[in-house]
C-alpha positions as CSV (number, residue, x, y, z in Angstrom):
1,M,-8.1,-30.0,-10.5
2,Q,-7.7,-26.5,-11.9
3,I,-4.3,-25.3,-13.1
4,Q,-3.7,-21.7,-12.5
5,E,-2.1,-19.7,-15.4
6,K,1.4,-18.7,-14.6
7,P,1.8,-14.9,-14.3
8,P,3.7,-13.3,-17.2
9,F,6.6,-12.3,-14.9
10,D,8.6,-14.0,-12.1
11,T,7.7,-11.3,-9.5
12,P,4.9,-8.7,-9.1
13,F,7.8,-6.1,-9.1
14,E,8.7,-7.1,-12.6
15,W,5.1,-7.3,-13.7
16,I,4.3,-3.8,-12.4
17,G,7.3,-2.3,-14.3
18,G,10.0,-1.9,-11.6
19,E,10.9,1.0,-9.4
20,Q,9.7,3.8,-11.7
21,K,6.2,2.3,-11.8
22,V,6.1,1.6,-8.0
23,H,7.1,5.2,-7.4
24,A,4.4,6.5,-9.7
25,L,1.8,4.3,-7.9
26,V,2.9,5.6,-4.5
27,E,2.9,9.2,-5.6
28,R,-0.6,8.9,-7.1
29,F,-1.8,7.1,-4.0
30,Y,-0.8,9.9,-1.7
31,D,-1.8,12.6,-4.2
32,L,-5.3,11.1,-4.2
33,M,-5.3,10.9,-0.4
34,E,-4.7,14.6,-0.3
35,L,-7.1,15.6,-3.1
36,E,-10.2,13.4,-2.7
37,P,-12.7,14.1,0.1
38,A,-13.6,10.4,0.1
39,Y,-10.2,9.7,1.7
40,A,-10.3,12.5,4.4
41,Q,-10.3,10.1,7.3
42,L,-7.4,8.2,6.0
43,R,-5.5,11.4,5.3
44,A,-6.1,12.5,8.9
45,V,-4.3,9.4,10.2
46,H,-1.1,10.4,8.5
47,G,-0.3,13.7,10.2
48,P,0.6,17.1,8.6
49,S,3.2,15.8,6.1
50,L,3.1,12.8,3.8
51,E,6.7,13.0,2.7
52,N,7.9,10.3,5.1
53,A,5.0,8.1,4.4
54,R,5.5,8.4,0.6
55,Q,9.2,7.4,0.9
56,R,8.6,4.5,3.3
57,L,5.7,3.0,1.3
58,F,7.8,3.2,-1.8
59,W,10.7,1.4,-0.1
60,F,8.3,-1.1,1.4
61,L,6.3,-1.9,-1.7
62,C,9.5,-2.4,-3.8
63,G,10.5,-5.3,-1.5
64,W,7.0,-6.6,-0.8
65,L,6.5,-6.9,-4.6
66,G,9.8,-8.9,-4.9
67,G,12.2,-6.1,-5.9
68,P,15.0,-4.4,-4.0
69,Q,14.7,-4.6,-0.3
70,H,15.1,-0.9,0.4
71,Y,12.9,-0.9,3.5
72,T,14.5,-3.9,5.2
73,D,18.0,-2.7,4.3
74,R,17.3,0.5,6.2
75,F,15.0,-0.5,9.1
76,G,15.0,-4.3,9.3
77,H,11.8,-6.4,9.4
78,P,8.8,-4.1,8.6
79,M,6.8,-5.1,11.7
80,L,3.8,-3.5,10.0
81,R,1.3,-4.0,12.8
82,A,3.7,-2.8,15.5
83,R,4.6,0.3,13.5
84,H,0.9,1.1,13.0
85,L,-0.2,0.9,16.7
86,P,-2.1,4.0,17.8
87,Q,0.9,5.4,19.7
88,S,3.1,4.9,16.7
89,I,1.0,7.0,14.5
90,G,0.2,10.0,16.7
91,G,-2.7,8.4,18.7
92,H,-4.7,7.6,15.6
93,T,-6.4,4.2,15.2
94,I,-7.1,2.2,12.1
95,G,-10.6,0.7,11.8
96,I,-12.7,-0.6,9.0
97,K,-13.3,2.9,7.6
98,E,-9.6,3.7,7.4
99,R,-8.9,0.2,6.0
100,D,-11.6,0.6,3.3
101,Q,-10.4,4.1,2.4
102,W,-6.8,2.9,2.1
103,L,-8.0,0.0,-0.2
104,A,-10.2,2.3,-2.3
105,C,-7.4,4.9,-2.7
106,M,-4.8,2.3,-3.6
107,D,-7.2,0.7,-6.1
108,Q,-7.9,4.1,-7.7
109,A,-4.2,4.8,-7.9
110,M,-3.5,1.4,-9.5
111,G,-6.2,2.1,-12.1
112,E,-4.9,5.6,-12.8
113,T,-1.3,4.4,-13.2
114,Q,-2.3,1.5,-15.5
115,V,-1.3,-1.4,-13.3
116,P,-2.1,-4.5,-15.5
117,E,-5.6,-5.8,-14.6
118,G,-4.3,-9.3,-13.8
119,L,-1.8,-8.0,-11.3
120,R,-4.3,-5.4,-10.0
121,A,-6.7,-8.2,-9.1
122,R,-4.0,-10.1,-7.3
123,L,-2.8,-7.1,-5.4
124,R,-6.4,-6.1,-4.4
125,D,-6.6,-9.5,-2.6
126,S,-3.2,-9.2,-1.0
127,F,-3.7,-5.6,0.0
128,F,-7.1,-6.5,1.6
129,Q,-5.5,-9.2,3.7
130,T,-2.7,-6.9,4.9
131,A,-4.9,-3.9,5.5
132,D,-7.4,-5.9,7.5
133,W,-4.6,-7.4,9.6
134,M,-3.4,-3.8,10.2
135,R,-6.6,-2.7,12.0
136,N,-5.9,-1.7,15.6
137,R,-9.5,-0.9,16.4
138,N,-12.7,-2.9,15.9
139,G,-15.2,-1.2,13.8
């Protein structure tokens, strides 16, 4: 039997550094999406403005990481898959390419905002599971 080492904090929210760090991560994520050609297909799914997406991802991640429930306080259960159906996002679909670009962009943002490596590894796994579940198109 292997015993896993206990994380240094009670929640990933505490481990990442609270709201200020989550905000920095989200800002860098969307900045990269706008700047890097490698994320062009992902950027196209988001429509002309990223302001709403920035705010909602920040609210969502705070709660998802174990911090304040800003998103659910405003909107109720996230219902992520339903909110990301093609008709919900302007007719765009989410396939493997968009999933992989989202994951790469988030990983780059985590690296550039110095998310601790132990937490970053755990988040990569969790983000993959969630992003793969969000696909609304095969391929």
